[in-house]
Backbone bond lengths (Angstrom), bond angles and torsions (degrees), N, CA, C in turn:
res aa  C-N    CA-C-N  psi(-1)  N-CA   C-N-CA  omega(-1)  CA-C   N-CA-C  phi
1 M - - - 1.474 - - 1.375 109.69 -
2 K 1.491 119.79 -42.84 1.410 119.43 -179.99 1.546 112.37 -69.62
3 L 1.308 116.61 -29.36 1.360 124.36 -175.40 1.602 107.12 -66.99
4 R 1.428 115.02 -46.36 1.261 122.08 -176.76 1.593 110.68 -65.35
5 L 1.363 118.92 -44.16 1.390 125.01 174.52 1.536 111.19 -59.95
6 S 1.312 121.50 -41.45 1.311 122.43 170.89 1.499 117.39 -58.63
7 L 1.302 115.89 -49.47 1.403 123.66 177.08 1.504 115.92 -54.81
8 L 1.478 108.76 -39.85 1.468 118.11 178.72 1.491 110.13 -68.19
9 T 1.370 115.72 -39.54 1.510 120.53 -178.55 1.591 109.26 -66.18
10 V 1.309 117.54 -40.70 1.415 120.20 -175.71 1.554 108.58 -69.62
11 T 1.372 116.98 -45.01 1.416 118.55 176.18 1.551 115.34 -60.92
12 A 1.257 117.10 -39.75 1.521 120.31 179.83 1.584 107.98 -69.52
13 S 1.304 117.15 -33.25 1.534 121.79 175.95 1.511 113.14 -67.02
14 L 1.369 114.85 -43.92 1.538 118.85 172.31 1.454 110.90 -59.64
15 A 1.339 119.61 -50.48 1.470 124.32 -176.25 1.538 109.36 -56.33
16 F 1.401 109.67 -48.35 1.585 113.28 -179.89 1.635 109.91 -59.04
17 L 1.338 115.65 -43.81 1.508 118.28 -174.43 1.510 108.62 -66.77
18 T 1.309 119.38 -35.07 1.569 122.02 178.44 1.475 108.00 -61.91
19 V 1.444 117.69 -52.27 1.334 118.51 179.65 1.555 119.40 -66.70
20 A 1.351 113.77 -26.11 1.441 114.38 -174.31 1.571 109.60 -90.20
21 C 1.343 119.72 -10.48 1.377 120.86 -179.10 1.603 114.82 -64.22
22 E 1.233 121.35 -39.34 1.386 121.67 178.41 1.576 115.03 -61.99
23 P 1.262 119.18 -45.54 1.479 116.12 178.13 1.395 116.34 -65.35
24 I 1.371 113.98 -36.04 1.498 122.07 177.87 1.568 109.87 -66.47
25 N 1.402 119.91 -40.31 1.411 127.35 171.47 1.533 114.97 -58.68
26 K 1.374 114.20 -37.55 1.447 120.41 178.82 1.385 111.31 -73.10
27 L 1.298 121.57 -41.44 1.540 129.23 -178.78 1.492 113.20 -67.44
28 T 1.419 114.66 -35.05 1.516 112.03 -175.95 1.515 113.21 -95.85
29 A 1.351 117.16 -7.82 1.478 122.68 178.39 1.495 110.49 -80.98
30 T 1.385 112.90 148.99 1.436 116.85 164.87 1.521 118.09 -71.66
31 K 1.370 116.09 139.70 1.449 115.85 175.83 1.415 115.51 -73.95
32 I 1.427 116.11 132.44 1.393 119.61 -178.54 1.573 114.87 -60.20
33 K 1.262 117.21 -31.52 1.521 124.15 170.32 1.548 113.42 -57.80
34 D 1.332 113.70 -39.10 1.548 116.26 175.23 1.462 111.12 -65.84
35 I 1.362 116.35 -37.90 1.561 115.42 179.04 1.501 111.84 -71.07
36 L 1.298 120.71 -39.58 1.398 129.04 -178.11 1.576 108.04 -70.61
37 D 1.299 118.55 -44.70 1.516 118.32 177.90 1.516 117.60 -73.46
38 H 1.406 117.03 -20.54 1.450 118.74 -177.99 1.484 112.31 -140.92
39 P 1.305 113.16 60.25 1.553 116.62 -172.80 1.421 115.36 -63.16
40 R 1.306 122.12 -22.69 1.537 119.95 176.33 1.507 112.93 -73.33
41 E 1.283 118.45 -19.54 1.472 119.43 172.71 1.426 114.91 -75.89
42 Y 1.344 117.45 -20.87 1.424 123.94 -177.85 1.613 117.57 -111.81
43 E 1.309 114.82 -11.69 1.368 122.50 -178.53 1.614 108.95 -51.93
44 N 1.329 113.02 127.60 1.539 123.25 171.42 1.504 107.55 65.76
45 K 1.410 115.43 13.48 1.529 113.25 171.48 1.566 109.78 -106.90
46 E 1.424 105.99 152.98 1.482 108.64 170.41 1.520 116.95 -72.18
47 V 1.283 111.57 133.48 1.491 118.42 178.27 1.485 114.47 -138.66
48 T 1.237 115.68 143.25 1.476 119.81 178.63 1.527 111.94 -112.25
49 I 1.337 118.05 129.34 1.431 125.07 -177.79 1.550 110.11 -125.43
50 Y 1.316 114.30 154.53 1.443 121.24 -179.47 1.532 108.58 -133.52
51 G 1.371 117.81 137.80 1.436 124.57 -177.72 1.367 114.00 178.38
52 T 1.370 114.47 -173.35 1.502 125.06 -179.43 1.541 109.66 -105.44
53 V 1.395 114.41 131.83 1.401 121.89 174.43 1.589 108.57 -63.92
54 T 1.409 109.52 125.44 1.560 112.15 175.34 1.424 113.83 -108.74
55 N 1.336 117.21 -22.24 1.483 124.30 -177.63 1.428 112.76 -155.45
56 A 1.418 123.11 148.53 1.340 123.75 175.28 1.496 112.02 -147.28
57 G 1.258 118.52 144.57 1.548 120.09 179.50 1.435 112.61 -172.77
58 S 1.233 117.98 -175.25 1.518 127.56 178.57 1.458 111.42 -135.65
59 L 1.326 120.05 145.25 1.358 127.77 177.51 1.573 105.71 -123.22
60 L 1.334 120.27 99.85 1.400 123.54 -171.97 1.546 109.81 53.57
61 V 1.203 119.17 -108.48 1.544 118.11 -175.93 1.524 112.88 -104.96
62 V 1.284 119.24 1.87 1.499 127.32 167.67 1.429 118.68 -86.63
63 K 1.346 118.41 115.04 1.421 121.16 176.07 1.554 109.52 -103.98
64 Y 1.321 115.61 136.49 1.524 123.65 -176.24 1.420 109.82 -147.03
65 F 1.301 112.44 159.33 1.464 124.54 169.81 1.459 113.47 -141.52
66 E 1.360 120.20 153.23 1.462 122.09 173.73 1.459 112.36 -92.40
67 L 1.281 120.92 141.96 1.487 122.52 -174.34 1.646 96.81 -129.61
68 Q 1.402 109.89 133.48 1.467 116.83 179.97 1.559 106.52 -126.91
69 D 1.349 112.05 134.50 1.327 120.86 169.66 1.517 111.12 -114.31
70 D 1.302 122.30 -168.51 1.396 123.94 178.91 1.496 113.12 -66.16
71 T 1.340 120.05 -14.86 1.448 120.25 -174.89 1.523 113.77 -108.05
72 G 1.248 120.28 -24.24 1.374 121.56 177.31 1.636 114.63 179.47
73 T 1.296 111.73 -163.76 1.538 122.35 -176.57 1.552 110.76 -127.10
74 I 1.325 115.51 140.37 1.544 118.28 178.44 1.502 106.07 -146.95
75 K 1.322 115.17 145.06 1.441 120.28 179.37 1.528 108.28 -84.17
76 V 1.261 116.61 148.58 1.533 122.71 -177.32 1.577 101.46 -128.75
77 V 1.347 110.84 126.39 1.515 117.69 179.25 1.550 105.41 -101.50
78 T 1.407 118.04 129.67 1.432 121.52 -174.15 1.444 113.70 -139.55
79 D 1.393 113.27 153.63 1.498 113.55 172.15 1.438 114.09 -102.34
80 K 1.398 114.30 4.05 1.491 122.45 -178.95 1.506 112.81 -89.84
81 L 1.331 116.07 173.53 1.539 116.22 170.39 1.451 113.22 -56.98
82 L 1.255 113.81 134.89 1.478 122.67 175.28 1.583 114.01 -56.93
83 P 1.190 118.04 134.15 1.412 122.14 173.82 1.584 111.81 -73.26
84 T 1.369 114.04 156.33 1.547 113.99 173.75 1.454 114.61 -86.96
85 K 1.214 116.36 154.97 1.525 126.53 178.03 1.485 109.68 -52.76
86 G 1.365 119.19 131.03 1.443 117.84 -178.96 1.490 118.47 95.57
87 E 1.371 114.26 -15.36 1.380 120.00 -176.81 1.498 113.71 -75.51
88 K 1.336 123.25 139.19 1.420 126.44 -179.17 1.590 107.96 -94.27
89 L 1.293 113.99 124.61 1.443 120.99 -175.07 1.564 112.59 -131.13
90 R 1.244 110.81 148.92 1.486 119.72 173.15 1.647 103.98 -120.63
91 V 1.355 113.31 115.22 1.504 120.30 -166.46 1.515 106.29 -124.31
92 T 1.414 115.61 133.33 1.314 118.99 178.08 1.547 103.86 -114.88
93 G 1.539 114.47 141.17 1.425 113.87 -177.38 1.516 104.79 -172.44
94 R 1.265 115.78 -172.22 1.460 128.72 -174.80 1.588 106.88 -108.03
95 M 1.381 118.74 128.27 1.500 118.02 175.89 1.487 107.52 -81.70
96 V 1.311 112.58 136.61 1.428 120.80 -177.53 1.580 104.78 -133.52
97 A 1.265 116.55 132.99 1.447 124.30 177.82 1.520 107.88 -111.33
98 M 1.322 117.67 126.86 1.426 123.88 176.85 1.560 111.07 -119.94
99 E 1.415 115.11 124.78 1.450 117.48 -174.23 1.473 107.68 -112.33
100 I 1.247 117.97 130.44 1.411 124.11 172.71 1.574 113.05 -126.94
101 G 1.400 103.23 100.71 1.601 104.74 -172.23 1.508 109.18 73.80
102 T 1.194 119.22 -132.93 1.420 126.11 -179.27 1.597 113.06 -86.11
103 E 1.359 117.06 -16.31 1.444 120.79 -177.77 1.539 112.27 -85.85
104 R 1.353 113.75 147.49 1.413 120.58 -176.24 1.497 106.44 -124.81
105 L 1.346 126.70 121.73 1.415 127.59 170.44 1.542 108.12 -107.81
106 I 1.332 113.33 124.79 1.528 121.41 171.15 1.331 115.68 -103.43
107 V 1.258 119.89 119.96 1.544 123.71 -176.54 1.511 104.70 -128.86
108 L 1.441 108.35 164.91 1.431 113.30 171.82 1.425 103.98 -119.21
109 R 1.328 113.32 129.85 1.535 123.12 178.39 1.502 109.01 -88.96
110 E 1.351 124.52 104.50 1.409 127.30 -176.67 1.594 114.27 -58.17
111 T 1.307 117.51 125.68 1.460 124.70 -178.30 1.540 112.40 -113.71
112 D 1.275 120.09 -24.47 1.364 127.33 -171.99 1.478 114.06 -112.01
113 D 1.250 118.62 169.09 1.537 124.07 175.65 1.622 105.34 -62.24
114 V 1.418 112.08 138.17 1.350 113.18 174.32 1.572 104.59 -84.96
115 K 1.409 115.52 128.09 1.474 122.92 177.74 1.531 103.76 -102.18
116 S 1.295 112.27 115.16 1.491 122.73 -176.05 1.472 114.25 -102.96
117 Q 1.321 111.63 133.35 1.455 120.61 176.02 1.530 110.73 -127.80
118 R 1.240 116.13 96.73 1.448 120.52 -177.81 1.546 113.94 -77.80
119 E 1.341 113.18 131.43 1.391 119.30 179.42 1.462 109.41 -126.33
120 K 1.249 119.25 123.89 1.522 124.81 -173.71 1.436 110.59 -119.35
């Protein structure tokens, strides 16, 4: 009986932690809109964002994916394996702004391990 109760407690705890992770990730991550609206405040600083992968690809030797949260979308440049579309990720990196003429491209250069949380 005690074993069954212990097993039930562990199972319920794991289920709760699985459900609770996404709101915690959203609360602790920097909003993409904040980065895009105030790039000078984040330039060359380490930032953590959380969102859903909307696109992934590579351009010659540069691999990147787009991450979208409730406030916007940003490109993330990575050396790691590209994530799949629809995957939920928490990514830590340095914000870099590149200017070509009058155009400004703001990207996050991934520096930390990608922590993936798949939701289907």
